[in-house]
VEXFIKOL-445540 format. One line per field, with one value per residue: residue in one letter; chain; x negated, y, z negated of N, C-alpha, C in turn; residue number from 0. Coordinates in nm, 4 decimals, always signed. Example, Ala and Ser with C-alpha at 12.3 -4.5 7.8 and 13.67 -1.06 7.14 Angstrom:
! VEXFIKOL-445540
code	(A S)
unit	(A A)
n.X	(-1.3190 -1.2850)
n.Y	(-0.5690 -0.2250)
n.Z	(-0.7800 -0.7080)
ca.X	(-1.2300 -1.3670)
ca.Y	(-0.4500 -0.1060)
ca.Z	(-0.7800 -0.7140)
c.X	(-1.3200 -1.2900)
c.Y	(-0.3300 +0.0030)
c.Z	(-0.7800 -0.7870)
pos	(0 1)
//
This chain:
! VEXFIKOL-445540
code	(M K F W P V P N C Y S K N L P K S G P G S F A E N R S D R H H C G V D I Y A P K G S D V I S I D S G K V L A K G V F S S P N V K P Y W Y T T Y F V A I K N K T G K I A K Y C E L E D I L V T D G S N V E A G Q I I G H V G N I L N F N N I D Q N S P L Y I Q K I K D A G I K S M L H F E L Y A K E P F V L E N Y S G G N W F D K I K P S N L L D P T E Y L L S L I P C)
unit	(A A A A A A A A A A A A A A A A A A A A A A A A A A A A A A A A A A A A A A A A A A A A A A A A A A A A A A A A A A A A A A A A A A A A A A A A A A A A A A A A A A A A A A A A A A A A A A A A A A A A A A A A A A A A A A A A A A A A A A A A A A A A A A A A A A A A A A A A A A A A A A A A A A A A A A A A A A A A A A A A A A A A A A A A A A A A A A A A A A A)
n.X	(-1.5243 -1.3645 -1.3716 -1.2115 -1.3233 -1.2992 -1.1720 -1.0549 -0.9318 -0.6927 -0.4802 -0.3964 -0.3144 -0.4069 -0.4874 -0.3509 -0.3470 -0.4184 -0.5053 -0.8529 -0.8340 -0.9503 -1.0676 -0.9835 -0.8819 -1.0831 -1.0569 -1.3622 -1.5089 -1.5177 -1.3452 -1.5579 -1.5169 -1.2651 -1.1576 -1.1027 -0.9304 -1.0757 -1.1059 -1.3726 -1.6825 -1.5700 -1.6066 -1.7795 -1.7688 -1.9630 -1.7785 -1.8485 -2.0860 -2.4245 -2.6874 -2.8750 -2.9315 -3.0421 -3.0227 -2.9857 -2.9968 -2.6194 -2.4482 -2.5394 -2.6102 -2.7190 -2.7278 -2.4256 -2.2720 -2.0526 -2.0714 -2.1463 -2.4526 -2.4357 -2.4673 -2.5680 -2.4938 -2.6330 -2.5048 -2.5800 -2.3212 -2.2117 -2.0960 -2.2229 -2.1993 -2.2002 -2.1373 -2.0881 -2.1732 -2.0145 -2.0625 -2.1567 -2.2082 -2.4004 -2.6596 -2.7201 -2.8304 -3.0910 -3.3319 -3.3902 -3.2482 -3.0509 -2.6858 -2.4159 -2.0988 -1.8164 -2.0561 -2.1230 -2.2509 -2.2606 -2.1193 -1.8316 -1.8800 -1.8351 -1.7475 -1.7186 -1.7375 -1.5105 -1.5621 -1.7098 -1.5373 -1.4396 -1.2334 -1.3435 -1.4600 -1.4083 -1.1101 -0.9688 -1.1473 -1.0238 -0.7950 -0.8107 -0.9272 -0.6995 -0.4941 -0.6030 -0.8132 -1.1283 -1.2939 -1.4172 -1.4420 -1.6363 -1.5987 -1.7464 -1.7860 -1.9933 -2.0463 -2.2945 -2.6360 -2.7977 -2.6495 -2.7128 -2.6191 -2.6323 -2.5659 -2.3972 -2.2748 -2.2416 -2.0095 -1.9200 -1.8584 -1.9257 -1.8864 -1.6806 -1.5916 -1.5968 -1.8206 -1.9762 -2.0667 -1.9632 -1.6957 -1.3672 -1.2553 -0.9800 -0.7790 -0.9791 -1.0361 -0.7741 -0.7289 -0.8460 -0.7090 -0.5118 -0.2175)
n.Y	(+20.3877 +20.2376 +20.0404 +19.7639 +19.6464 +19.3811 +19.1142 +18.9105 +18.9195 +18.8700 +19.0861 +19.3376 +19.5403 +19.7671 +19.7893 +20.0972 +20.0985 +19.9364 +19.6421 +19.5802 +19.8418 +20.1635 +20.3724 +20.2084 +20.1673 +19.9762 +19.9481 +19.9676 +20.0791 +20.1531 +20.1251 +20.1377 +20.1022 +19.9385 +19.6326 +19.3963 +19.1424 +18.7596 +18.4885 +18.3125 +18.3197 +18.5099 +18.6942 +18.9645 +19.3146 +19.5938 +19.9068 +20.0993 +20.2713 +20.3229 +20.3203 +20.0695 +20.1380 +20.0435 +19.6632 +19.4245 +19.2114 +19.2105 +19.0384 +18.8323 +18.5466 +18.5888 +18.8074 +18.8569 +18.5661 +18.4463 +18.5284 +18.4475 +18.4930 +18.7406 +18.9600 +19.2990 +19.5707 +19.8958 +20.1232 +20.3707 +20.5989 +20.7264 +20.9513 +21.0582 +20.9697 +20.6874 +20.4185 +20.1376 +19.7473 +19.4715 +19.1908 +18.9828 +18.7046 +18.6446 +18.8192 +18.9536 +19.1949 +19.3903 +19.5935 +19.9574 +19.8513 +19.9382 +19.9610 +19.8576 +19.9287 +19.7444 +19.5232 +19.1791 +19.1826 +19.0738 +18.7914 +18.7297 +18.6285 +18.4141 +18.5194 +18.5206 +18.2137 +18.0441 +17.8071 +17.9767 +18.1518 +18.2692 +18.2971 +18.5390 +18.7091 +18.9972 +19.1206 +19.2026 +19.0423 +18.8019 +18.8471 +18.8217 +18.5591 +18.4136 +18.4892 +18.3416 +18.4511 +18.4339 +18.4806 +18.7748 +19.1154 +19.3460 +19.7519 +20.0532 +20.3843 +20.6341 +21.0171 +21.1197 +21.0536 +21.0014 +20.6855 +20.5079 +20.4772 +20.5899 +20.4593 +20.1859 +19.9299 +19.6339 +19.6776 +19.8792 +20.1953 +20.3447 +20.5825 +20.8292 +21.0487 +21.0458 +20.9906 +21.2516 +21.2033 +20.9470 +20.8619 +20.8361 +20.5049 +20.4614 +20.5920 +20.6549 +20.3765 +20.2572 +20.4653 +20.2996 +20.0967 +20.0592 +20.1635)
n.Z	(+24.4001 +24.1494 +23.8675 +23.7350 +23.4017 +23.3289 +23.5219 +23.4830 +23.2626 +22.9654 +22.9732 +23.0683 +22.9221 +22.6858 +22.3449 +22.1890 +21.8654 +21.6085 +21.5985 +21.7754 +21.8994 +21.9974 +21.6983 +21.5762 +21.2010 +20.9399 +20.6508 +20.5550 +20.7774 +21.1247 +21.4653 +21.7367 +21.9886 +22.2625 +22.2601 +22.4947 +22.5733 +22.6303 +22.8653 +22.7427 +22.9381 +23.1582 +23.4041 +23.3826 +23.4953 +23.6181 +23.5874 +23.7437 +23.9760 +23.8603 +23.6135 +23.4695 +23.1361 +22.9047 +22.7577 +22.5001 +22.2061 +22.0593 +21.8573 +21.6139 +21.4403 +21.2119 +21.0956 +21.0747 +20.9220 +21.0323 +21.3254 +21.6204 +21.8486 +22.0597 +22.3719 +22.5211 +22.7677 +22.8261 +23.0633 +23.2789 +23.3619 +23.7283 +23.6862 +23.4498 +23.1825 +22.8979 +22.9463 +22.7826 +22.7547 +22.5755 +22.3393 +22.5621 +22.6889 +22.8511 +23.0322 +23.3499 +23.4485 +23.5021 +23.2591 +23.3531 +23.6265 +23.9128 +23.9263 +24.1165 +24.1446 +24.0228 +24.0538 +23.9273 +23.5937 +23.3932 +23.1291 +22.9388 +22.6166 +22.3396 +22.0607 +21.7930 +21.5079 +21.3883 +21.2193 +21.0327 +20.8968 +20.6380 +20.3517 +20.2371 +20.4219 +20.6133 +20.6253 +20.8923 +21.0737 +20.9661 +21.0326 +21.3533 +21.3582 +21.3106 +21.4862 +21.6867 +21.8601 +22.0338 +22.1871 +22.3863 +22.5624 +22.4176 +22.4480 +22.4988 +22.4896 +22.5926 +22.6158 +22.6296 +22.6199 +22.3167 +22.2905 +22.0576 +21.7742 +21.4322 +21.1246 +21.2129 +21.2917 +21.4596 +21.6329 +21.5014 +21.3355 +21.0396 +20.8828 +20.7858 +20.9653 +21.3221 +21.5217 +21.7166 +21.9742 +22.0414 +22.2775 +22.3190 +22.4729 +22.5869 +22.7815 +22.9683 +23.0783 +23.1331 +23.3458 +23.5346 +23.6509 +23.9201 +24.0515)
ca.X	(-1.4573 -1.4319 -1.3485 -1.1903 -1.4222 -1.2757 -1.0576 -0.9631 -0.8735 -0.5345 -0.4046 -0.5228 -0.2806 -0.4982 -0.4519 -0.3750 -0.3229 -0.4049 -0.6600 -0.8985 -0.7879 -1.0809 -1.1134 -0.9001 -0.9220 -1.1159 -1.1237 -1.5267 -1.5531 -1.3817 -1.3429 -1.6202 -1.4850 -1.2033 -1.1312 -0.9998 -0.9692 -1.0537 -1.2053 -1.5265 -1.7247 -1.4993 -1.7063 -1.7640 -1.7981 -1.9805 -1.6213 -1.9140 -2.2230 -2.5244 -2.8481 -2.8937 -3.0231 -3.0800 -2.9747 -3.0050 -2.8708 -2.5235 -2.4167 -2.5852 -2.5197 -2.8855 -2.6554 -2.3398 -2.2546 -1.9155 -2.1000 -2.2162 -2.5060 -2.4090 -2.5859 -2.4598 -2.5755 -2.5731 -2.5328 -2.4956 -2.2468 -2.2794 -2.0506 -2.2984 -2.1120 -2.2314 -2.0786 -2.1674 -2.0542 -2.0954 -2.0149 -2.1777 -2.3057 -2.5350 -2.7085 -2.7312 -2.9177 -3.2035 -3.3579 -3.3555 -3.1880 -2.9259 -2.5706 -2.2829 -1.9536 -1.7962 -2.1149 -2.0709 -2.3883 -2.2403 -2.0085 -1.7352 -1.9173 -1.7688 -1.8045 -1.6706 -1.7670 -1.4523 -1.6008 -1.7427 -1.5003 -1.3030 -1.1261 -1.4689 -1.4694 -1.3632 -0.9771 -1.0343 -1.2267 -0.9682 -0.6899 -0.8474 -0.9060 -0.5767 -0.4620 -0.7142 -0.9261 -1.2937 -1.3916 -1.3986 -1.5315 -1.6469 -1.6513 -1.7537 -1.8111 -2.0343 -2.0567 -2.4299 -2.7272 -2.7943 -2.5554 -2.7237 -2.5503 -2.6472 -2.4369 -2.3274 -2.2854 -2.0895 -1.9406 -1.8081 -1.8990 -1.8686 -1.8677 -1.5607 -1.6055 -1.6586 -1.9484 -1.9421 -2.1177 -1.8556 -1.5438 -1.1997 -1.2690 -0.8387 -0.7131 -1.0727 -1.0104 -0.6407 -0.7284 -0.8989 -0.5721 -0.3813 -0.0425)
ca.Y	(+20.3415 +20.1954 +19.8447 +19.7686 +19.5423 +19.2147 +19.1547 +18.7640 +18.9680 +18.7816 +19.1378 +19.5072 +19.6716 +19.7990 +19.8303 +20.2325 +20.1268 +19.8441 +19.5596 +19.6317 +19.9890 +20.2054 +20.4030 +20.1157 +20.1739 +19.8477 +19.9855 +20.0371 +20.0971 +20.2082 +20.0599 +20.1638 +20.0932 +19.9069 +19.5415 +19.3277 +18.9690 +18.7152 +18.3176 +18.2434 +18.2858 +18.5031 +18.7921 +19.1121 +19.3792 +19.7025 +19.9774 +20.2457 +20.3012 +20.3540 +20.2955 +20.0317 +20.2084 +19.9351 +19.5450 +19.3323 +19.1594 +19.2777 +19.0131 +18.7494 +18.4918 +18.6176 +18.9192 +18.7821 +18.4082 +18.3821 +18.5870 +18.3643 +18.5770 +18.8088 +19.0580 +19.4211 +19.6478 +19.9989 +20.1728 +20.5529 +20.5869 +20.8329 +21.0961 +21.0743 +20.8530 +20.5541 +20.2171 +20.0214 +19.6342 +19.4454 +19.0535 +18.9156 +18.5237 +18.6625 +18.9413 +19.0018 +19.2545 +19.3953 +19.7193 +20.0387 +19.8686 +19.9895 +19.8485 +19.9111 +19.9144 +19.6152 +19.4284 +19.1273 +19.2250 +18.9432 +18.7328 +18.7516 +18.5548 +18.3500 +18.6341 +18.4739 +18.1105 +18.0264 +17.7635 +18.0604 +18.2639 +18.2650 +18.4590 +18.6563 +18.7388 +19.1366 +19.1418 +19.1910 +18.9039 +18.6902 +18.8612 +18.8160 +18.4089 +18.3808 +18.4940 +18.2853 +18.4992 +18.3881 +18.5789 +18.9148 +19.2029 +19.5153 +19.8367 +20.1422 +20.4918 +20.7896 +21.1313 +21.1065 +20.9633 +20.9143 +20.5810 +20.4316 +20.5195 +20.5480 +20.3171 +20.1225 +19.7240 +19.5155 +19.7934 +19.9530 +20.2776 +20.3195 +20.7100 +20.8901 +21.1070 +20.9870 +21.0322 +21.3334 +21.1497 +20.8691 +20.8812 +20.6869 +20.4434 +20.3539 +20.6365 +20.6163 +20.2675 +20.3063 +20.5269 +20.2589 +20.0116 +20.0992 +20.1992)
ca.Z	(+24.3722 +24.0028 +23.8492 +23.6246 +23.3740 +23.3140 +23.5976 +23.4497 +23.1394 +22.9658 +22.9857 +23.1196 +22.8445 +22.6013 +22.2032 +22.0999 +21.7760 +21.5795 +21.6239 +21.8972 +21.9400 +21.9458 +21.6064 +21.4591 +21.0472 +20.9005 +20.5478 +20.5168 +20.9234 +21.2361 +21.5626 +21.8240 +22.1384 +22.2809 +22.2985 +22.6536 +22.5464 +22.8060 +22.8031 +22.7499 +23.0004 +23.2519 +23.5029 +23.3307 +23.6459 +23.6055 +23.6378 +23.8205 +24.0014 +23.7792 +23.5947 +23.3097 +23.0458 +22.7700 +22.6801 +22.3800 +22.1104 +22.0266 +21.7153 +21.6067 +21.3013 +21.1394 +21.0876 +20.9824 +20.9445 +21.1021 +21.4537 +21.7242 +21.8981 +22.1861 +22.3647 +22.5259 +22.8135 +22.8183 +23.2083 +23.2836 +23.5337 +23.8186 +23.5641 +23.3137 +23.0583 +22.9530 +22.9563 +22.6773 +22.7684 +22.4232 +22.2939 +22.6474 +22.6156 +22.8992 +23.0835 +23.4745 +23.5212 +23.4384 +23.2368 +23.4809 +23.7868 +23.9396 +23.9593 +24.1786 +24.1609 +24.0676 +24.0546 +23.8143 +23.5083 +23.2608 +23.1061 +22.8202 +22.5331 +22.2348 +21.9315 +21.6224 +21.4618 +21.3111 +21.0994 +20.8881 +20.8387 +20.5274 +20.2459 +20.1599 +20.5643 +20.6535 +20.6526 +21.0189 +21.0839 +20.9564 +21.1173 +21.4516 +21.3356 +21.2802 +21.6469 +21.7679 +21.9700 +21.9976 +22.2818 +22.4337 +22.6127 +22.3410 +22.5501 +22.4286 +22.5868 +22.5433 +22.6604 +22.6974 +22.5247 +22.2372 +22.2952 +21.9656 +21.6597 +21.2847 +21.0782 +21.3090 +21.2842 +21.4901 +21.7144 +21.4073 +21.2745 +20.8540 +20.8118 +20.7686 +21.0637 +21.4596 +21.5763 +21.8520 +22.0683 +22.0762 +22.3194 +22.2763 +22.6375 +22.6530 +22.8493 +23.0903 +23.1224 +23.1807 +23.4809 +23.6420 +23.6837 +24.0359 +24.0006)
c.X	(-1.5011 -1.3152 -1.3024 -1.2913 -1.3926 -1.1787 -0.9809 -0.9108 -0.7316 -0.4279 -0.4812 -0.3941 -0.3499 -0.4360 -0.4492 -0.3725 -0.3602 -0.5352 -0.7109 -0.8719 -0.9373 -1.0400 -1.0469 -0.9901 -0.9615 -1.1654 -1.2113 -1.5752 -1.4236 -1.4129 -1.4161 -1.5576 -1.3506 -1.2059 -1.0632 -1.0480 -0.9216 -1.1391 -1.3477 -1.5367 -1.6816 -1.6028 -1.7175 -1.8772 -1.8615 -1.8312 -1.7120 -2.0762 -2.3066 -2.6653 -2.8407 -3.0194 -3.1156 -2.9775 -3.0508 -2.9191 -2.7648 -2.4757 -2.5291 -2.5792 -2.6140 -2.8257 -2.5406 -2.3176 -2.1283 -1.9469 -2.1717 -2.3502 -2.4227 -2.4795 -2.4664 -2.5222 -2.5229 -2.6082 -2.4246 -2.4591 -2.3088 -2.2291 -2.1683 -2.2849 -2.1946 -2.1365 -2.1642 -2.0921 -2.1012 -1.9806 -1.9988 -2.2468 -2.4300 -2.5001 -2.7666 -2.8004 -3.0130 -3.2788 -3.4523 -3.3282 -3.0752 -2.8233 -2.4604 -2.2018 -1.9005 -1.9242 -2.1056 -2.2682 -2.3671 -2.1316 -1.9367 -1.8221 -1.7907 -1.8241 -1.8063 -1.6771 -1.6245 -1.4660 -1.6693 -1.6556 -1.3751 -1.2307 -1.2168 -1.5003 -1.3516 -1.2230 -0.9580 -1.0241 -1.1010 -0.8404 -0.6889 -0.8615 -0.7866 -0.4327 -0.5256 -0.8151 -1.0664 -1.3274 -1.3280 -1.4564 -1.5158 -1.6592 -1.6553 -1.8351 -1.8443 -2.0793 -2.1954 -2.5536 -2.7172 -2.7141 -2.6051 -2.6957 -2.6101 -2.5592 -2.3665 -2.4048 -2.1965 -1.9899 -1.8274 -1.8793 -1.8806 -1.9139 -1.7623 -1.5355 -1.6857 -1.7134 -1.9006 -1.9907 -2.0127 -1.6971 -1.4593 -1.2360 -1.0904 -0.7814 -0.8353 -1.0595 -0.8844 -0.6369 -0.7424 -0.8009 -0.4847 -0.2315 -0.0023)
c.Y	(+20.2492 +20.0698 +19.8456 +19.6220 +19.4193 +19.1400 +18.9950 +18.7524 +18.8845 +18.9688 +19.3091 +19.6299 +19.6512 +19.8474 +19.9998 +20.2377 +19.9896 +19.7820 +19.5581 +19.6831 +20.0545 +20.3178 +20.3380 +20.1362 +20.0356 +19.8732 +20.0234 +20.1093 +20.1489 +20.1235 +20.1565 +20.1628 +20.0362 +19.7453 +19.4851 +19.1911 +18.9037 +18.5818 +18.3606 +18.2572 +18.3632 +18.6387 +18.9054 +19.2033 +19.5104 +19.8128 +20.0580 +20.2109 +20.3522 +20.2856 +20.2108 +20.1156 +20.1316 +19.7752 +19.5033 +19.2986 +19.2480 +19.2337 +18.9109 +18.7040 +18.5488 +18.7279 +18.9224 +18.6484 +18.3631 +18.4545 +18.4997 +18.5206 +18.5986 +18.9319 +19.1655 +19.4751 +19.7746 +20.0625 +20.3187 +20.5297 +20.7495 +20.9699 +21.1132 +21.0322 +20.7538 +20.4580 +20.1794 +19.8685 +19.5686 +19.2510 +18.9937 +18.7798 +18.5652 +18.7727 +18.9033 +19.1003 +19.3362 +19.5442 +19.8134 +20.0048 +19.9336 +19.9205 +19.9295 +19.8325 +19.8244 +19.5182 +19.3515 +19.1608 +19.1509 +18.8660 +18.7031 +18.6329 +18.5259 +18.4593 +18.5811 +18.2464 +18.0981 +17.9437 +17.8151 +18.1757 +18.1959 +18.3955 +18.5398 +18.7686 +18.8832 +19.0444 +19.1327 +19.0513 +18.7737 +18.7190 +18.7891 +18.6417 +18.3799 +18.3776 +18.4332 +18.3766 +18.5102 +18.4461 +18.7218 +19.0310 +19.3369 +19.6101 +19.9464 +20.2738 +20.5777 +20.8980 +21.1412 +21.0652 +21.0804 +20.8180 +20.5179 +20.5216 +20.4465 +20.5214 +20.2926 +19.9765 +19.6909 +19.5883 +19.8786 +20.1123 +20.3007 +20.4906 +20.7116 +20.9701 +21.0238 +21.0646 +21.1492 +21.2896 +21.0045 +20.8916 +20.7671 +20.6210 +20.4125 +20.4309 +20.6204 +20.4761 +20.2266 +20.3424 +20.4909 +20.1354 +20.1057 +20.1137 +20.0966)
c.Z	(+24.2633 +23.9797 +23.7117 +23.5168 +23.3401 +23.4024 +23.5716 +23.2874 +23.0847 +22.9792 +23.0345 +22.9843 +22.7177 +22.4648 +22.1804 +21.9652 +21.7233 +21.6028 +21.7282 +21.9690 +21.8286 +21.8348 +21.4756 +21.3115 +21.0123 +20.7308 +20.5454 +20.6218 +21.0260 +21.3367 +21.6646 +21.9647 +22.1383 +22.2977 +22.4026 +22.6462 +22.7442 +22.8021 +22.8401 +22.9237 +23.1635 +23.3155 +23.3876 +23.4289 +23.5899 +23.6501 +23.7233 +23.8281 +23.8866 +23.7526 +23.4903 +23.2250 +22.9246 +22.8064 +22.5538 +22.2909 +22.0649 +21.8457 +21.7333 +21.4401 +21.1891 +21.0289 +20.9838 +21.0254 +21.0472 +21.2853 +21.5437 +21.7952 +22.0685 +22.1694 +22.4266 +22.6446 +22.8300 +22.9826 +23.1976 +23.4119 +23.6442 +23.7940 +23.4886 +23.2018 +23.0555 +22.8581 +22.8094 +22.6975 +22.6631 +22.4407 +22.4972 +22.6035 +22.7283 +22.9257 +23.2405 +23.5255 +23.4195 +23.4018 +23.3454 +23.6014 +23.7743 +23.9595 +24.0406 +24.1361 +24.1471 +24.0992 +23.9510 +23.7197 +23.4333 +23.2408 +22.9520 +22.7261 +22.3907 +22.1020 +21.7906 +21.6478 +21.3561 +21.2216 +21.0144 +20.8546 +20.7568 +20.4091 +20.1623 +20.2942 +20.5534 +20.6622 +20.8288 +21.1198 +21.0484 +21.0117 +21.2515 +21.4792 +21.3746 +21.4307 +21.6891 +21.8570 +21.9372 +22.1391 +22.3614 +22.4857 +22.5151 +22.4356 +22.4804 +22.5436 +22.5277 +22.5798 +22.6958 +22.5738 +22.4010 +22.2027 +22.1259 +21.8218 +21.5345 +21.2023 +21.1200 +21.2724 +21.3750 +21.5752 +21.6373 +21.3563 +21.1224 +20.8309 +20.8309 +20.8977 +21.2072 +21.4842 +21.7336 +21.9730 +22.1731 +22.1360 +22.3141 +22.4712 +22.7068 +22.7861 +22.9607 +23.1644 +23.2101 +23.3483 +23.6026 +23.7179 +23.8257 +23.9796 +24.1234)
pos	(0 1 2 3 4 5 6 7 8 9 10 11 12 13 14 15 16 17 18 19 20 21 22 23 24 25 26 27 28 29 30 31 32 33 34 35 36 37 38 39 40 41 42 43 44 45 46 47 48 49 50 51 52 53 54 55 56 57 58 59 60 61 62 63 64 65 66 67 68 69 70 71 72 73 74 75 76 77 78 79 80 81 82 83 84 85 86 87 88 89 90 91 92 93 94 95 96 97 98 99 100 101 102 103 104 105 106 107 108 109 110 111 112 113 114 115 116 117 118 119 120 121 122 123 124 125 126 127 128 129 130 131 132 133 134 135 136 137 138 139 140 141 142 143 144 145 146 147 148 149 150 151 152 153 154 155 156 157 158 159 160 161 162 163 164 165 166 167 168 169 170 171 172 173 174 175 176 177 178)
//
């Protein structure tokens, strides 16, 4: 059995274009995953059984002043795909540990410090602020290792060509929702 990653999200309708969608054009960058908007502190669960490959800091105000510190967990699912759960406020699993489908692995964190977003911030960040969105799960999917990309920052790639290992997670996630 597979599970939706954020049971307490606002909506299970994923954007197929525009803000928060996979490969969204953000002028000098493209979005590496999809954003699932949910209240801060919402449970994030493993969509499938697998093994924790890595965890670490995802965003930090030391990199961008409008970011809060958030974390990521990368889990190699039994399918061989790697799910990367990002913008977490905490991590409840350890490197190398096995996880079960449906297991809580962390909680949704606040990503944006609205007080530090101004007219000099990227337009897509200003739009997120205008929409009042502070917290979300940013979800990426990779065909195989490596899941660490060159020219990558904050869930975005900075090349014109999509990295070959990076998959659009939209249809995969939508297949997890029971009809």
